[in-house]
N, C-alpha and C positions, 0 to 999 in steps of 0.2 A: 334496413331501408336503403334504396339507393339514392344518390343524391339528384338534386334538381338543378336546373338553370333558371337565373333570374336575369332579365334582360331589360334595360330602361332605356329608350331613346327620349331624349329632353331637348326641346327646343329652347336655344339661348337666345336671350334678349327679348323674350316675351313679355316681362313685367314692365320694363321700358316702353316696349312697343305699345301695350295697351294704354300705358298712362299718357303717352305722348302723341298718340295718334288718334284718328277716328275710331271709336269703339267698335262700332257695328263691322266697319271694313276689316279692322283688325282680326275681329273674331272669326270672320268669313276667311281670312287667310290662314288662320292657325287651323281651323276646321279642316280646311283645304289638304294643308300639309299633314296633318294627323292622318286624314284617309289615304294620303299617299303612303305613309309610312306602314299603315295597316296592310295596305296592298301589296307592299314590298316584303311582306313576311312570307319568304319562301322555305322556311324551315318548320311549318305548321307549329309555331309558338302559340300557346294559349294567351289570351289577352285577359288579364285579370281586372284591369281598371284603366280608364282614362283619367289622367289626373291633372285636369289643366292644360298644360302645355308639354306633357309627356304621357307616354304610354308604358304601362307597367305589364310585360309579357312574363311568361315562366314555361319551362317545359318540364312536366311533372316525371321525377324518377329516371330521368334521361339528361345527359349532357352532350352537347354537340361536340364533333370532334374539332380538332384545330381548324383544319381546312374549311369546315362547314360554318364554324362560328366566324371567322374573318370575312368569309364569303358573304354570310349574312350582313354583317356590318357594311362591308362596301355596297352591297346592293341597296341598303337604306340610305347611305349618303348619296349614292348615284341618283336614286329617285327624288331624294330631298333637294338636291341642288339642281336636278334637271328641271323639276318643277318651279324653282325660283327663277329659273331662265325664262321658263315660258310664261311666267307671270310679268317679268321685266319686259321681254320682248313684245309682248302682245297687250300690254296695259293702255287703257284708255282714260282711266280716272286719275286725276292730278293729285288726289288727297295725299297726305303725309302716309298713311297706313299702306296704301298700294306703292306709293314711289319709295319707302323705306323697307319694303319686305325682302328685297334682295339682300339686306344687310343682317338678316336672321341667320343663325348658325345652328349646328347640331351637335349634341354631345351624347355619346352613348356609353352607359355603363353596365358591365356584365359580371355576375358573382356566382356562387354556387352554394349549395346548402341543404340541410334536411328541412323539407317543408311540412308544415301542419296546415290544416284548412280550418276555415270557420263557414258554416252554411248559413246564408241568410236569404231568405226568399228564393229558396230553391238555386242560389248563386254560391259557388264555392271561392271563396277569397283566401289566398295564400296568407300565413301570417307566422310569425315567430322570429328568432333572431336573425337569421339569414335577410328576411324582408327588411328588418330594421337597418341592417348593415348596408344593404345595396342602395337605400334611400339616403344613408349619411355619406356614402361615396360620392352621391351628387355634389355634396359641399364640401370640397376639397380644396386645396392651395394650387392646383395647376393654374399656371398663368396664360389661360387660353379658354375659349367658349367653343372650341371646334376640335374634339378628340374623342378617342375611343379609349376607355379605361377598364382593365380587366384584374380582378381581384388576385392576389398572390394565389390563393387557394384554387381558384379556376385555373390560371396560368400553369400551375403544378399539375392540375389534373389531366390537361390536354397537352403538356409537355410543349408550352410555349416560354421560350426563354429571350432575354433581353437580346440575344444574338441573331433572333429572327429579322431578317430584312426583306423588303420587297419595296416595288416602286411607290406604294401606298402608306406601309407601316415602317416605322422606326422608333421601336419602343424605348422608352426611358423607366427608370426605377421612380417610383413616388411613394410616400408614406405619409399619413395623417393620423392624428390622436382624437379619439371620439369617446367621450365619457371616461378618460384615462386609459383607455384601450387603443393600442397601436393597430392600425390595419394598413398593411402593405398591399402594394399594387403595382402594375405596370400600365404604361400609357403611352400612345402615340398621337400626336396632333396630325390633324388629317387637312392635307392641301387640296382644295376643291379643284384647282387647276389641273391635280393629276387623275382625277376622276374622267372616267369614258363615259361621257354623258349621252344618251340616246339622242339621237336627231329628231328634230319636231318640226311641224309645219308653222313657219312664221308667216303671218297673215300678211298679205300684200295689200297696198293701197288699190282700191278700185279706182280705175281710169274711165270716165265717161265724156267720151268726146261729142258732147251735145247737150244743148239747153235741157234744164228741168221741164217735164210736163205740167208741173204745178208747183206753185210756190206760196207758202203763207208765212206771214211775219206777224209778231208779236213782241210788245216790250213786258217784261215782268219786273216787279218790285221785290227783286231778290238778288243775290251774288250768282256769278256765272258758274261757281263751283255747286252751288246748292240746287240751281236749276238742272245742271247735268246729273246730280245725284237723284233728284225727283224722277227725272226721265228714265234714268238707267236702272234704278232699283225697282224691280218688277213687282214687289208688294204692294207699290203705289198705283201701277198700271191700269189695274180694272177701276180705280177711283177717278180717272180721269179720261181713258180712252174710250170714246162713244162706241158703242154697241159691243164691246168685249164683256163677256160674262165671267172670263176666269183666265189667269196665267198660269202656266205650268211651266217651272224652272227648278233648278238646283238651288234650295235655300243657303247652302253652305258654300256657294261659288261666288267669286267675285264676278261681275261682269266685265269681260276683256274680248279682244278680237278672237273669233272663232267659237265663242260659246253660243248655246243655242237655247231657245225658250219658244214655246207655242201659245198663240192666243187662241181661246176657245169661244167662238162665235157661233150662235145657233146650234151649238151641239158638236160643230165641226171644228178640227184642229187647223190652225194655220201655223206652219213653222217657220221660225226666223234664226237667221244666223247673224251675229255683231260682225259688222264691216266697218271701214272707214275710208276717207279719201284726203287727199291733201288738202291741208288747211291753210288758212290765210294767217298773218302775223295775229299772235294772241288769241285765235279763235279755237274754241273747244268743239269738236266733232264726234258725234256718235251716230253711227248708221246701222241700219238692219236690211237685211236682204231675204226676201221671201224664198223659200226653199221650193214650196210645191203650190203656188198659187194657181187656181183652176182657169184663170182668165189670162194670166201674164207669163211670157216666156221667160221675162226677167223683171223683178221689181224691187226698186231700192227707195229707201226714205233716209234722208240725213237731216240730222238736228244740228244745225250749226249756231253756236252760242258766242256772242261777244260781249264784253263789258262796256256798259255806258258810264257807270258811275260806281260807288261802293254800295249803293243801294238798288241800282237796276242794271238788267241785263236785256238784251236782244235777242230773240230767238227767230231764226228762218229756217224753215222746215222746207225741204226740196223732195219732190217725187220724181222718180225716172222709172219708165217702164217700156216693155215691148210686149205688144200683144202676141198670143199663140198663134192667132190667125187672122184672116180679114175679116171673118164673121164676128170673131171675139173684139176686134178694132172698133167695129161698128155699135156692139153692145157697149163697149166701155164709154164711147163718144156720146151716145144717146142716154145711158143709165148709169153706169158705174161713175161716171166723172162726177155727176151731179149729187149722187148720194155720197161720194168721198167728200166734195166740198162741204155738204151740210154737216156730215158727221165729224169731220177733222176741225172746223169752225166749233162746233160744240165741245170737242175735246180740249181746244185751247181755252175756253171758257172755264170748264171743270178744273183745267190744269191750274188756271189762276187760284180758283177756291181751294186747292188742294195746298197750294203754296201758302195762301193765307193763314189756313188752319194746321199747319205743318208741325207746329209745336205741340197742338193737342194730340195730332196723329201719333207722334213719336212717343208721346206717354201713355198711349192706350194699347 
């Protein structure tokens, strides 16, 4: 039987992250990062299981070459840290989960062995001693949470020695004892600063050199952070947004600059992108730009939140628009504007009710 590769990327700091930050946002952050790692699987590894904060990959009856294995490791690190940088630069949420995500790290463990498989409900799951060993290697004595570990058996199979050096990899010898059995390995700490991260679009602040076309104000009996959470968490949106039948969005994505969602109104989709503008001191801002409005050449709505006290916050909602034509400008003035005033006033009333009943909504 040919040997198989076992490969586990494990997000470091996950337990502390979940216990000490907002649980829902931390779950979204981890889910996003796991999806990024899966997408970075360029060597057609099979995904056996998602194990909380880790992914268990294998390649049956095949072992990657030294070049391909190290390239796969580098690709995953590059994707992981590139996405953390996007989260940091385009973040709008001030919660601990979103602000501390940049501190997460990644460790990758690779091993080799003869695999056996269990078949459970048409799913084949690897098992056997190599599977036990690769998971035990995650619990090692390396004084770091950001490294690539390759078992001695695998290193010998692909002719990877301690003398191998590159700009990213500088291997050292390691050894740990598990159930009285010694397992040798080599490992290299990974310096994220040496990764060649792909450039990404860092969303800029919207500059509007004009007064808003319409402004709504309301005081809510809740904290600024909680008010921002209800507004930006789309699972609540159709509960308070008047006239919106449904919201389509990525449930595993943290709302940040550049993310998109769609409001379903009367069977039609109105698409929005998250934007922001320069804020005043201690003001939280969340903005949306309509991408495909039938009436407006451009349409922005900004939710500006300021703290009044520990239990009260002020919300100021600004609408900015530019009609697509003179005819549509008339339509907006005589029809759409009145409807917007009516619907958004109702939306703010419903938003108050959602905030009052938030604890019940969170438990359901």
